[in-house]
N, CA and C atoms as an extended XYZ file, in Angstrom:
522
Properties=species:S:1:pos:R:3:atomname:S:1:resname:S:1:resid:I:1 pbc="F F F"
N       -76.516     -147.327       40.485 N   UNK     1
C       -75.203     -147.850       40.975 CA  UNK     1
C       -74.710     -149.538       41.668 C   UNK     1
N       -73.888     -149.919       40.947 N   UNK     2
C       -74.040     -151.425       41.117 CA  UNK     2
C       -73.437     -151.599       42.540 C   UNK     2
N       -73.491     -152.758       42.958 N   UNK     3
C       -73.254     -153.100       44.682 CA  UNK     3
C       -71.865     -152.724       44.668 C   UNK     3
N       -71.006     -153.502       43.923 N   UNK     4
C       -69.892     -152.948       43.736 CA  UNK     4
C       -69.142     -151.608       43.851 C   UNK     4
N       -69.769     -150.713       42.995 N   UNK     5
C       -69.338     -149.197       43.241 CA  UNK     5
C       -70.137     -148.694       44.903 C   UNK     5
N       -71.344     -149.450       44.935 N   UNK     6
C       -71.543     -148.996       46.627 CA  UNK     6
C       -70.810     -149.235       47.542 C   UNK     6
N       -69.829     -150.546       47.369 N   UNK     7
C       -68.928     -151.050       48.294 CA  UNK     7
C       -68.078     -150.029       48.362 C   UNK     7
N       -67.304     -149.781       47.271 N   UNK     8
C       -65.958     -149.236       46.947 CA  UNK     8
C       -66.270     -147.741       47.484 C   UNK     8
N       -67.354     -147.196       47.304 N   UNK     9
C       -67.850     -145.638       47.617 CA  UNK     9
C       -67.491     -145.540       49.328 C   UNK     9
N       -68.300     -146.787       49.742 N   UNK    10
C       -68.348     -146.676       51.337 CA  UNK    10
C       -66.659     -147.174       51.847 C   UNK    10
N       -66.092     -147.659       51.292 N   UNK    11
C       -64.485     -148.021       51.489 CA  UNK    11
C       -64.176     -146.985       51.541 C   UNK    11
N       -63.945     -146.152       50.543 N   UNK    12
C       -63.377     -144.795       50.337 CA  UNK    12
C       -63.918     -144.003       51.535 C   UNK    12
N       -64.748     -143.947       51.582 N   UNK    13
C       -65.437     -143.012       52.340 CA  UNK    13
C       -64.706     -142.865       53.977 C   UNK    13
N       -65.139     -144.174       54.301 N   UNK    14
C       -64.519     -144.623       55.596 CA  UNK    14
C       -63.002     -144.494       55.780 C   UNK    14
N       -62.055     -144.250       54.498 N   UNK    15
C       -60.644     -144.826       54.719 CA  UNK    15
C       -60.162     -143.039       54.305 C   UNK    15
N       -61.328     -142.310       54.296 N   UNK    16
C       -60.160     -140.610       53.946 CA  UNK    16
C       -60.284     -139.886       55.207 C   UNK    16
N       -59.337     -139.376       54.865 N   UNK    17
C       -58.716     -138.597       56.313 CA  UNK    17
C       -59.658     -137.675       56.557 C   UNK    17
N       -59.987     -137.322       57.881 N   UNK    18
C       -60.902     -136.385       58.696 CA  UNK    18
C       -60.262     -134.681       58.421 C   UNK    18
N       -60.966     -133.830       58.156 N   UNK    19
C       -60.505     -132.717       58.305 CA  UNK    19
C       -60.578     -132.009       60.020 C   UNK    19
N       -59.179     -132.182       60.600 N   UNK    20
C       -59.750     -131.704       61.696 CA  UNK    20
C       -58.379     -129.929       62.012 C   UNK    20
N       -58.612     -129.853       63.446 N   UNK    21
C       -57.875     -128.652       63.242 CA  UNK    21
C       -55.882     -129.055       63.297 C   UNK    21
N       -55.811     -130.008       63.618 N   UNK    22
C       -54.440     -130.859       63.467 CA  UNK    22
C       -54.230     -130.865       61.986 C   UNK    22
N       -55.267     -131.615       61.388 N   UNK    23
C       -55.158     -131.942       59.646 CA  UNK    23
C       -56.142     -131.234       59.066 C   UNK    23
N       -55.830     -129.957       59.131 N   UNK    24
C       -56.434     -129.058       58.113 CA  UNK    24
C       -56.716     -129.244       56.460 C   UNK    24
N       -57.816     -128.811       56.147 N   UNK    25
C       -57.674     -129.068       54.629 CA  UNK    25
C       -57.081     -127.946       53.732 C   UNK    25
N       -56.135     -128.504       52.772 N   UNK    26
C       -55.828     -127.302       51.836 CA  UNK    26
C       -56.614     -126.758       50.729 C   UNK    26
N       -56.893     -125.231       51.060 N   UNK    27
C       -57.854     -125.176       50.039 CA  UNK    27
C       -57.614     -124.119       48.673 C   UNK    27
N       -57.376     -124.525       47.795 N   UNK    28
C       -56.440     -123.596       46.598 CA  UNK    28
C       -57.446     -122.786       45.839 C   UNK    28
N       -57.876     -121.484       45.911 N   UNK    29
C       -58.632     -120.993       45.000 CA  UNK    29
C       -58.067     -120.179       43.866 C   UNK    29
N       -58.333     -120.208       42.460 N   UNK    30
C       -57.508     -119.819       41.567 CA  UNK    30
C       -58.463     -118.798       40.943 C   UNK    30
N       -58.408     -117.727       40.866 N   UNK    31
C       -59.266     -117.145       40.065 CA  UNK    31
C       -58.884     -116.170       38.893 C   UNK    31
N       -59.402     -116.305       37.766 N   UNK    32
C       -59.201     -115.149       36.542 CA  UNK    32
C       -59.290     -113.996       36.747 C   UNK    32
N       -58.217     -112.958       36.846 N   UNK    33
C       -58.708     -111.447       36.674 CA  UNK    33
C       -58.143     -110.814       35.913 C   UNK    33
N       -58.589     -111.280       34.538 N   UNK    34
C       -58.151     -110.868       33.305 CA  UNK    34
C       -59.101     -109.645       32.767 C   UNK    34
N       -58.447     -108.947       31.797 N   UNK    35
C       -59.354     -107.694       31.114 CA  UNK    35
C       -61.087     -108.410       30.917 C   UNK    35
N       -61.312     -109.709       30.466 N   UNK    36
C       -62.363     -109.902       30.357 CA  UNK    36
C       -63.407     -110.282       31.408 C   UNK    36
N       -63.119     -110.449       32.675 N   UNK    37
C       -63.651     -110.864       33.755 CA  UNK    37
C       -64.194     -109.210       34.454 C   UNK    37
N       -63.828     -108.073       34.089 N   UNK    38
C       -64.270     -106.814       34.531 CA  UNK    38
C       -66.003     -106.693       34.301 C   UNK    38
N       -66.456     -106.300       34.988 N   UNK    39
C       -67.784     -105.735       35.067 CA  UNK    39
C       -68.619     -107.332       36.143 C   UNK    39
N       -69.610     -107.468       35.528 N   UNK    40
C       -70.429     -108.399       35.883 CA  UNK    40
C       -69.774     -109.414       36.547 C   UNK    40
N       -68.862     -110.385       35.837 N   UNK    41
C       -68.159     -111.691       35.787 CA  UNK    41
C       -67.164     -111.600       37.457 C   UNK    41
N       -66.506     -110.326       37.262 N   UNK    42
C       -65.790     -110.196       38.542 CA  UNK    42
C       -67.042     -109.951       39.864 C   UNK    42
N       -67.865     -109.338       39.596 N   UNK    43
C       -68.690     -108.970       40.494 CA  UNK    43
C       -69.523     -110.790       41.402 C   UNK    43
N       -69.498     -111.468       40.267 N   UNK    44
C       -70.104     -112.563       40.538 CA  UNK    44
C       -69.198     -113.715       41.160 C   UNK    44
N       -67.788     -113.229       40.754 N   UNK    45
C       -66.715     -114.311       41.184 CA  UNK    45
C       -66.544     -113.691       42.874 C   UNK    45
N       -66.336     -112.177       42.942 N   UNK    46
C       -65.717     -111.680       44.124 CA  UNK    46
C       -66.915     -112.373       45.097 C   UNK    46
N       -68.411     -112.197       44.798 N   UNK    47
C       -69.426     -112.588       45.800 CA  UNK    47
C       -69.411     -114.152       46.322 C   UNK    47
N       -68.937     -115.002       45.052 N   UNK    48
C       -68.731     -116.288       45.558 CA  UNK    48
C       -67.813     -116.500       46.069 C   UNK    48
N       -66.904     -115.911       45.969 N   UNK    49
C       -65.200     -116.036       47.038 CA  UNK    49
C       -66.084     -115.861       48.414 C   UNK    49
N       -66.516     -114.513       48.502 N   UNK    50
C       -66.056     -114.116       49.744 CA  UNK    50
C       -67.480     -115.015       50.095 C   UNK    50
N       -68.467     -115.384       49.753 N   UNK    51
C       -69.324     -116.196       50.679 CA  UNK    51
C       -68.782     -117.599       50.761 C   UNK    51
N       -67.822     -117.864       49.958 N   UNK    52
C       -67.377     -119.635       50.276 CA  UNK    52
C       -66.171     -119.202       51.623 C   UNK    52
N       -65.245     -117.684       51.404 N   UNK    53
C       -64.749     -117.933       52.868 CA  UNK    53
C       -65.312     -117.783       53.833 C   UNK    53
N       -66.680     -116.966       53.480 N   UNK    54
C       -67.311     -116.887       55.294 CA  UNK    54
C       -68.213     -118.290       55.597 C   UNK    54
N       -68.501     -118.786       54.896 N   UNK    55
C       -68.800     -120.204       54.963 CA  UNK    55
C       -67.856     -121.592       55.526 C   UNK    55
N       -66.523     -121.178       55.309 N   UNK    56
C       -65.456     -121.688       55.588 CA  UNK    56
C       -64.770     -121.358       57.283 C   UNK    56
N       -64.853     -119.784       57.317 N   UNK    57
C       -64.937     -119.606       58.707 CA  UNK    57
C       -65.982     -119.953       59.385 C   UNK    57
N       -66.827     -120.030       59.263 N   UNK    58
C       -68.266     -120.527       60.321 CA  UNK    58
C       -68.066     -122.031       60.970 C   UNK    58
N       -67.257     -122.740       59.828 N   UNK    59
C       -67.024     -124.209       60.559 CA  UNK    59
C       -66.437     -123.776       62.007 C   UNK    59
N       -66.437     -125.028       62.947 N   UNK    60
C       -65.934     -124.480       64.229 CA  UNK    60
C       -66.089     -123.428       64.899 C   UNK    60
N       -67.444     -122.704       64.616 N   UNK    61
C       -68.021     -121.306       65.282 CA  UNK    61
C       -66.778     -120.505       65.199 C   UNK    61
N       -65.860     -120.373       64.441 N   UNK    62
C       -65.051     -118.997       64.291 CA  UNK    62
C       -64.297     -119.632       65.497 C   UNK    62
N       -64.491     -120.651       65.827 N   UNK    63
C       -62.694     -120.543       67.189 CA  UNK    63
C       -62.061     -121.557       66.658 C   UNK    63
N       -62.335     -122.978       66.403 N   UNK    64
C       -61.231     -123.629       65.115 CA  UNK    64
C       -61.283     -123.358       64.243 C   UNK    64
N       -59.904     -123.998       63.567 N   UNK    65
C       -60.026     -123.799       62.140 CA  UNK    65
C       -59.380     -124.692       61.641 C   UNK    65
N       -60.224     -124.961       60.513 N   UNK    66
C       -59.906     -126.606       59.924 CA  UNK    66
C       -59.524     -126.400       58.158 C   UNK    66
N       -59.490     -125.199       58.026 N   UNK    67
C       -58.681     -124.602       56.802 CA  UNK    67
C       -57.466     -123.686       56.233 C   UNK    67
N       -57.082     -124.065       55.194 N   UNK    68
C       -55.641     -123.351       54.945 CA  UNK    68
C       -55.956     -122.980       53.414 C   UNK    68
N       -55.838     -121.956       53.261 N   UNK    69
C       -56.055     -121.204       52.049 CA  UNK    69
C       -54.893     -120.323       51.107 C   UNK    69
N       -54.914     -121.223       49.814 N   UNK    70
C       -54.130     -120.392       49.322 CA  UNK    70
C       -55.038     -119.786       48.055 C   UNK    70
N       -54.864     -118.898       47.905 N   UNK    71
C       -55.686     -118.088       46.953 CA  UNK    71
C       -54.621     -117.122       45.921 C   UNK    71
N       -55.121     -117.506       44.413 N   UNK    72
C       -54.114     -116.706       43.637 CA  UNK    72
C       -55.029     -115.976       42.475 C   UNK    72
N       -54.777     -115.171       42.049 N   UNK    73
C       -55.652     -114.396       40.655 CA  UNK    73
C       -54.537     -114.357       39.881 C   UNK    73
N       -55.115     -114.494       38.777 N   UNK    74
C       -54.216     -114.320       37.422 CA  UNK    74
C       -54.666     -113.405       36.150 C   UNK    74
N       -54.013     -113.120       35.392 N   UNK    75
C       -54.144     -112.025       34.081 CA  UNK    75
C       -53.026     -112.672       33.390 C   UNK    75
N       -51.838     -111.838       33.018 N   UNK    76
C       -50.846     -111.740       32.104 CA  UNK    76
C       -50.033     -112.741       33.293 C   UNK    76
N       -49.922     -112.465       34.602 N   UNK    77
C       -49.139     -112.927       35.588 CA  UNK    77
C       -50.215     -113.382       36.834 C   UNK    77
N       -49.256     -114.714       37.291 N   UNK    78
C       -50.350     -114.968       38.851 CA  UNK    78
C       -49.727     -114.227       39.765 C   UNK    78
N       -50.769     -114.070       40.617 N   UNK    79
C       -50.545     -113.004       42.311 CA  UNK    79
C       -51.209     -113.925       43.234 C   UNK    79
N       -49.923     -114.235       44.272 N   UNK    80
C       -50.477     -115.084       45.295 CA  UNK    80
C       -51.026     -113.737       46.726 C   UNK    80
N       -52.498     -114.039       46.572 N   UNK    81
C       -52.877     -113.100       47.564 CA  UNK    81
C       -52.681     -113.697       49.074 C   UNK    81
N       -53.192     -114.729       49.145 N   UNK    82
C       -52.920     -115.588       50.656 CA  UNK    82
C       -52.391     -116.756       50.028 C   UNK    82
N       -51.323     -117.139       51.009 N   UNK    83
C       -50.485     -118.237       50.908 CA  UNK    83
C       -50.371     -119.380       51.867 C   UNK    83
N       -51.577     -120.351       52.014 N   UNK    84
C       -51.758     -121.236       52.816 CA  UNK    84
C       -51.979     -120.671       54.396 C   UNK    84
N       -52.888     -119.373       54.194 N   UNK    85
C       -53.335     -118.952       55.259 CA  UNK    85
C       -54.526     -119.683       56.063 C   UNK    85
N       -54.360     -119.238       57.339 N   UNK    86
C       -55.194     -119.958       58.379 CA  UNK    86
C       -56.967     -119.144       58.151 C   UNK    86
N       -57.572     -119.903       57.783 N   UNK    87
C       -59.062     -119.235       57.162 CA  UNK    87
C       -59.429     -118.282       58.767 C   UNK    87
N       -59.016     -118.328       59.773 N   UNK    88
C       -59.526     -117.415       60.481 CA  UNK    88
C       -58.775     -116.139       60.662 C   UNK    88
N       -57.342     -116.291       59.870 N   UNK    89
C       -56.857     -115.102       59.887 CA  UNK    89
C       -56.869     -114.398       58.536 C   UNK    89
N       -57.498     -114.589       57.661 N   UNK    90
C       -58.085     -113.864       56.571 CA  UNK    90
C       -59.484     -112.846       56.668 C   UNK    90
N       -59.367     -111.982       56.054 N   UNK    91
C       -60.795     -111.836       56.192 CA  UNK    91
C       -61.736     -111.875       54.663 C   UNK    91
N       -62.552     -111.782       54.507 N   UNK    92
C       -63.267     -111.870       53.019 CA  UNK    92
C       -63.550     -111.126       52.341 C   UNK    92
N       -63.133     -109.739       52.610 N   UNK    93
C       -63.048     -108.642       51.712 CA  UNK    93
C       -61.919     -108.712       50.763 C   UNK    93
N       -60.546     -109.635       51.296 N   UNK    94
C       -59.500     -109.344       50.266 CA  UNK    94
C       -59.795     -110.660       49.252 C   UNK    94
N       -60.561     -111.005       49.207 N   UNK    95
C       -61.077     -112.208       47.995 CA  UNK    95
C       -61.658     -111.577       47.176 C   UNK    95
N       -60.870     -110.868       46.070 N   UNK    96
C       -61.769     -110.192       45.139 CA  UNK    96
C       -60.960     -110.142       43.669 C   UNK    96
N       -61.863     -110.335       42.634 N   UNK    97
C       -61.340     -110.287       41.132 CA  UNK    97
C       -62.309     -108.515       40.797 C   UNK    97
N       -61.156     -108.077       39.982 N   UNK    98
C       -61.748     -106.629       39.628 CA  UNK    98
C       -61.567     -106.797       38.001 C   UNK    98
N       -61.097     -107.719       37.003 N   UNK    99
C       -60.714     -107.920       35.916 CA  UNK    99
C       -59.793     -106.712       35.254 C   UNK    99
N       -58.882     -106.621       35.981 N   UNK   100
C       -57.778     -105.474       35.537 CA  UNK   100
C       -56.451     -106.214       35.184 C   UNK   100
N       -56.225     -107.183       35.116 N   UNK   101
C       -54.909     -108.118       34.944 CA  UNK   101
C       -54.353     -108.362       33.336 C   UNK   101
N       -55.064     -108.226       32.551 N   UNK   102
C       -54.508     -108.243       31.230 CA  UNK   102
C       -55.190     -109.540       30.561 C   UNK   102
N       -54.283     -110.449       29.849 N   UNK   103
C       -54.303     -111.549       29.379 CA  UNK   103
C       -55.253     -112.585       30.337 C   UNK   103
N       -55.020     -113.831       29.823 N   UNK   104
C       -55.435     -115.035       30.238 CA  UNK   104
C       -54.980     -116.086       30.625 C   UNK   104
N       -53.291     -115.832       31.093 N   UNK   105
C       -52.679     -117.042       30.744 CA  UNK   105
C       -52.368     -118.089       32.215 C   UNK   105
N       -53.634     -119.045       31.969 N   UNK   106
C       -53.960     -120.325       32.703 CA  UNK   106
C       -52.263     -121.145       32.936 C   UNK   106
N       -51.834     -121.199       31.999 N   UNK   107
C       -51.012     -122.188       32.149 CA  UNK   107
C       -49.941     -121.504       33.012 C   UNK   107
N       -49.428     -120.336       33.023 N   UNK   108
C       -48.480     -119.680       34.067 CA  UNK   108
C       -49.253     -119.792       35.441 C   UNK   108
N       -50.398     -119.957       35.631 N   UNK   109
C       -51.179     -119.509       36.583 CA  UNK   109
C       -50.747     -121.016       37.187 C   UNK   109
N       -51.384     -121.491       36.404 N   UNK   110
C       -51.647     -123.518       37.215 CA  UNK   110
C       -50.485     -123.929       37.518 C   UNK   110
N       -49.388     -123.453       36.468 N   UNK   111
C       -47.957     -124.114       37.072 CA  UNK   111
C       -47.332     -123.510       38.154 C   UNK   111
N       -47.556     -122.105       38.781 N   UNK   112
C       -47.289     -121.267       39.720 CA  UNK   112
C       -48.061     -122.382       41.030 C   UNK   112
N       -49.502     -122.721       40.618 N   UNK   113
C       -50.091     -123.148       41.643 CA  UNK   113
C       -49.890     -124.707       41.733 C   UNK   113
N       -49.657     -125.610       41.107 N   UNK   114
C       -48.952     -126.756       41.058 CA  UNK   114
C       -47.777     -126.643       41.754 C   UNK   114
N       -46.534     -125.752       41.756 N   UNK   115
C       -45.257     -125.714       42.077 CA  UNK   115
C       -45.509     -125.292       43.890 C   UNK   115
N       -46.458     -124.467       44.180 N   UNK   116
C       -46.628     -124.021       45.275 CA  UNK   116
C       -47.160     -125.404       46.088 C   UNK   116
N       -47.771     -126.114       45.408 N   UNK   117
C       -48.776     -127.302       46.011 CA  UNK   117
C       -47.725     -128.069       46.408 C   UNK   117
N       -46.689     -128.241       45.229 N   UNK   118
C       -45.436     -129.316       45.589 CA  UNK   118
C       -44.437     -129.170       46.489 C   UNK   118
N       -44.531     -127.794       47.134 N   UNK   119
C       -43.425     -127.649       47.832 CA  UNK   119
C       -44.537     -127.207       49.182 C   UNK   119
N       -45.702     -127.462       49.471 N   UNK   120
C       -46.498     -127.523       50.341 CA  UNK   120
C       -47.295     -128.483       50.845 C   UNK   120
N       -46.926     -129.791       50.303 N   UNK   121
C       -48.060     -130.958       50.047 CA  UNK   121
C       -48.255     -131.375       51.520 C   UNK   121
N       -49.626     -131.977       51.775 N   UNK   122
C       -49.942     -132.597       53.049 CA  UNK   122
C       -48.782     -133.680       53.369 C   UNK   122
N       -48.523     -133.584       54.631 N   UNK   123
C       -47.169     -134.578       54.910 CA  UNK   123
C       -47.620     -135.740       55.695 C   UNK   123
N       -48.533     -136.076       56.309 N   UNK   124
C       -48.943     -137.110       57.140 CA  UNK   124
C       -50.185     -137.877       56.243 C   UNK   124
N       -50.320     -139.044       56.833 N   UNK   125
C       -51.460     -139.784       56.199 CA  UNK   125
C       -52.765     -139.466       56.638 C   UNK   125
N       -52.737     -138.943       57.935 N   UNK   126
C       -53.980     -138.313       58.378 CA  UNK   126
C       -54.303     -136.835       57.691 C   UNK   126
N       -53.569     -136.317       56.915 N   UNK   127
C       -53.740     -134.891       56.280 CA  UNK   127
C       -54.434     -135.352       54.949 C   UNK   127
N       -55.796     -134.618       54.983 N   UNK   128
C       -56.694     -134.873       53.568 CA  UNK   128
C       -55.629     -134.342       52.190 C   UNK   128
N       -56.379     -134.888       51.095 N   UNK   129
C       -55.715     -133.965       49.899 CA  UNK   129
C       -56.409     -133.203       49.709 C   UNK   129
N       -55.436     -131.700       49.073 N   UNK   130
C       -56.025     -130.799       48.772 CA  UNK   130
C       -57.291     -130.569       47.998 C   UNK   130
N       -57.998     -129.482       48.146 N   UNK   131
C       -59.244     -129.177       47.013 CA  UNK   131
C       -58.600     -127.933       46.288 C   UNK   131
N       -58.921     -128.016       45.077 N   UNK   132
C       -58.297     -126.530       44.012 CA  UNK   132
C       -59.921     -126.364       43.354 C   UNK   132
N       -60.268     -124.992       43.415 N   UNK   133
C       -60.955     -124.319       42.463 CA  UNK   133
C       -60.549     -123.495       41.654 C   UNK   133
N       -60.947     -123.613       40.331 N   UNK   134
C       -60.246     -122.828       39.637 CA  UNK   134
C       -61.746     -122.172       38.483 C   UNK   134
N       -61.316     -120.862       38.636 N   UNK   135
C       -62.651     -119.858       37.735 CA  UNK   135
C       -62.059     -119.054       36.853 C   UNK   135
N       -62.441     -119.077       35.721 N   UNK   136
C       -62.195     -118.163       34.626 CA  UNK   136
C       -63.437     -118.026       33.514 C   UNK   136
N       -63.174     -116.999       32.685 N   UNK   137
C       -64.597     -116.912       31.508 CA  UNK   137
C       -63.885     -116.695       30.330 C   UNK   137
N       -62.529     -117.094       30.531 N   UNK   138
C       -61.989     -116.596       28.919 CA  UNK   138
C       -61.414     -117.783       28.181 C   UNK   138
N       -61.131     -117.492       27.016 N   UNK   139
C       -59.866     -118.604       26.189 CA  UNK   139
C       -58.870     -118.105       26.612 C   UNK   139
N       -58.098     -119.173       27.149 N   UNK   140
C       -56.715     -119.022       27.353 CA  UNK   140
C       -55.704     -118.194       26.338 C   UNK   140
N       -54.949     -117.174       26.651 N   UNK   141
C       -54.219     -116.762       26.020 CA  UNK   141
C       -52.640     -117.123       25.879 C   UNK   141
N       -52.489     -117.967       26.866 N   UNK   142
C       -51.063     -118.727       26.950 CA  UNK   142
C       -50.638     -119.672       26.457 C   UNK   142
N       -49.725     -120.286       27.039 N   UNK   143
C       -49.548     -121.818       26.194 CA  UNK   143
C       -50.815     -122.776       27.159 C   UNK   143
N       -50.363     -124.128       27.065 N   UNK   144
C       -51.034     -125.067       26.836 CA  UNK   144
C       -51.418     -125.371       28.246 C   UNK   144
N       -52.663     -125.087       29.477 N   UNK   145
C       -52.882     -125.276       30.505 CA  UNK   145
C       -53.038     -126.409       31.078 C   UNK   145
N       -53.004     -127.757       30.178 N   UNK   146
C       -53.367     -129.064       30.651 CA  UNK   146
C       -52.000     -129.545       31.523 C   UNK   146
N       -50.956     -129.260       31.156 N   UNK   147
C       -49.729     -130.104       31.729 CA  UNK   147
C       -49.731     -129.672       33.082 C   UNK   147
N       -49.873     -128.392       33.177 N   UNK   148
C       -49.857     -127.947       34.727 CA  UNK   148
C       -51.154     -128.219       35.373 C   UNK   148
N       -52.679     -128.539       35.057 N   UNK   149
C       -53.201     -129.163       35.487 CA  UNK   149
C       -53.116     -130.627       36.254 C   UNK   149
N       -52.436     -131.147       35.011 N   UNK   150
C       -52.273     -132.692       35.153 CA  UNK   150
C       -51.375     -132.563       36.485 C   UNK   150
N       -50.174     -131.836       36.726 N   UNK   151
C       -49.173     -131.946       37.539 CA  UNK   151
C       -50.406     -131.729       38.999 C   UNK   151
N       -51.188     -131.078       39.231 N   UNK   152
C       -52.181     -130.734       40.261 CA  UNK   152
C       -52.722     -132.127       40.350 C   UNK   152
N       -53.154     -132.490       39.414 N   UNK   153
C       -54.212     -133.732       39.859 CA  UNK   153
C       -53.648     -134.916       40.109 C   UNK   153
N       -51.954     -134.938       39.827 N   UNK   154
C       -51.396     -136.150       40.139 CA  UNK   154
C       -50.672     -136.113       41.212 C   UNK   154
N       -50.539     -134.803       41.857 N   UNK   155
C       -49.780     -134.974       43.362 CA  UNK   155
C       -50.181     -135.881       44.148 C   UNK   155
N       -49.527     -136.491       44.666 N   UNK   156
C       -49.663     -137.932       45.682 CA  UNK   156
C       -49.401     -137.095       46.859 C   UNK   156
N       -50.311     -137.477       47.483 N   UNK   157
C       -50.179     -137.405       49.308 CA  UNK   157
C       -50.325     -138.178       50.079 C   UNK   157
N       -49.647     -138.351       51.454 N   UNK   158
C       -49.569     -139.416       52.074 CA  UNK   158
C       -50.796     -140.689       52.568 C   UNK   158
N       -51.847     -139.597       52.373 N   UNK   159
C       -53.142     -140.397       52.966 CA  UNK   159
C       -53.708     -141.127       51.843 C   UNK   159
N       -52.845     -141.005       50.590 N   UNK   160
C       -52.820     -142.243       49.272 CA  UNK   160
C       -53.797     -141.488       48.254 C   UNK   160
N       -54.393     -140.382       48.699 N   UNK   161
C       -55.179     -139.327       47.386 CA  UNK   161
C       -54.746     -138.869       46.523 C   UNK   161
N       -55.318     -138.162       45.763 N   UNK   162
C       -54.594     -136.756       45.248 CA  UNK   162
C       -55.612     -135.569       44.982 C   UNK   162
N       -55.147     -134.265       44.878 N   UNK   163
C       -56.007     -133.194       45.158 CA  UNK   163
C       -57.221     -133.203       43.949 C   UNK   163
N       -58.541     -132.965       44.436 N   UNK   164
C       -59.346     -132.546       43.777 CA  UNK   164
C       -59.509     -131.352       42.953 C   UNK   164
N       -59.653     -131.418       41.827 N   UNK   165
C       -59.513     -129.892       41.018 CA  UNK   165
C       -60.703     -129.817       40.190 C   UNK   165
N       -61.122     -128.242       40.583 N   UNK   166
C       -62.870     -128.697       40.182 CA  UNK   166
C       -62.469     -127.229       39.101 C   UNK   166
N       -63.272     -127.182       37.866 N   UNK   167
C       -63.298     -125.990       37.177 CA  UNK   167
C       -64.766     -125.375       37.247 C   UNK   167
N       -64.469     -123.672       37.329 N   UNK   168
C       -65.764     -123.163       37.062 CA  UNK   168
C       -65.476     -122.200       35.981 C   UNK   168
N       -66.499     -122.400       34.823 N   UNK   169
C       -66.260     -121.715       33.617 CA  UNK   169
C       -67.592     -120.619       33.829 C   UNK   169
N       -67.345     -119.806       32.931 N   UNK   170
C       -68.542     -118.606       32.316 CA  UNK   170
C       -68.471     -118.408       31.212 C   UNK   170
N       -69.996     -118.120       30.516 N   UNK   171
C       -70.008     -117.687       29.252 CA  UNK   171
C       -69.553     -118.749       28.415 C   UNK   171
N       -68.390     -118.272       27.614 N   UNK   172
C       -67.525     -119.139       26.472 CA  UNK   172
C       -66.342     -119.549       26.494 C   UNK   172
N       -65.575     -119.989       28.214 N   UNK   173
C       -64.755     -120.544       28.676 CA  UNK   173
C       -64.483     -121.460       28.049 C   UNK   173
N       -62.860     -121.788       27.927 N   UNK   174
C       -62.447     -122.724       27.543 CA  UNK   174
C       -62.223     -123.912       28.515 C   UNK   174
């Protein structure tokens, strides 16, 4: 790492908004629930989701809430399970994937998530930019998902940052 990158990284780290009760982090979880996810992939994603939720709930010792959760599953159509719910108001067992929702329409799911995020974008400079995590094992069976993913990644927040989009693929995922 060059000195320039180190200085830039330090500057960025010091100017990033802090996650607090007044400025919770929006965590967007998007999980493939298509037929190809049935069995072991569904079990692994469900366990990962539930462990992740339990970990987020443990911050603040279960008394202070630092996160708001948008949880969407998708197959043929997206389904909102939790819409920016307070992390302390959800139970981990509601975060599950069964692999019983048809095809793998990534574009429709991501477009719906982009719209939800545009409608509920952070409002102040002290609000952190959202985190989006997307899980899939399949080949996309819908239209091109890249335009919707770009909408998510380019959403400008008042803090001057854009959402971080992380994709997790299983097997032969596209």
